[in-house]
C-alpha positions in Angstrom: 25.4 160.9 26.7 22.9 161.5 23.9 19.2 161.7 24.6 17.2 159.0 22.9 13.5 158.9 22.5 12.2 155.4 22.9 8.9 153.8 21.9 7.9 152.3 25.3 6.4 149.1 23.9 7.0 145.8 25.6 9.2 144.4 22.8 11.5 147.4 22.9 11.8 147.3 26.6 12.6 143.5 26.6 15.1 144.0 23.8 16.9 146.8 25.7 17.0 144.6 28.9 18.3 141.6 26.9 21.0 143.7 25.3 22.1 145.0 28.6 22.2 141.6 30.2 24.2 140.3 27.2 26.7 143.1 27.3 27.0 143.7 31.1 25.9 140.5 32.7 25.3 141.0 36.5 25.9 144.7 36.1 23.0 145.2 33.7 20.6 146.4 36.4 23.2 148.9 37.7 23.7 150.3 34.1 19.9 150.6 33.7 19.6 152.4 37.1 22.3 154.9 36.1 20.5 155.6 32.9 17.2 156.0 34.7 18.8 158.4 37.2 20.3 160.4 34.4 16.9 161.0 32.8 15.2 161.6 36.1 17.8 164.3 36.9 17.2 166.0 33.6 13.4 165.8 34.1 13.0 163.6 31.0 10.0 161.7 32.2 9.5 159.6 29.0 13.0 158.2 29.0 13.1 157.9 32.8 9.9 155.7 32.7 11.4 153.6 29.9 14.5 152.8 31.9 12.4 152.1 35.0 10.6 149.5 32.9 13.9 148.1 31.7 15.0 147.7 35.3 11.8 145.8 36.1 12.3 143.6 33.1 15.9 142.8 34.0 14.8 141.8 37.5 12.1 139.6 36.0 14.5 137.9 33.6 17.0 137.4 36.5 14.3 135.9 38.7 13.0 133.7 35.8 15.9 132.7 33.6 13.6 130.8 31.3 12.3 134.2 30.1 15.7 135.1 28.5 15.1 133.6 25.2 
């Protein structure tokens, strides 16, 4: 998997979370966790933190469905 550098702004994180939810549905959090683990294992802190924020955003959207749009 290619390494991507992300701008960790709130809009980018929410867009990533929404794209995963749209594409993977209930499995979005799992996909994000796998990505976070991949970057953590390679000691890529910047991308690991990005994916940790994506996981939190997915959880927040799932708990508050009105935030999805």
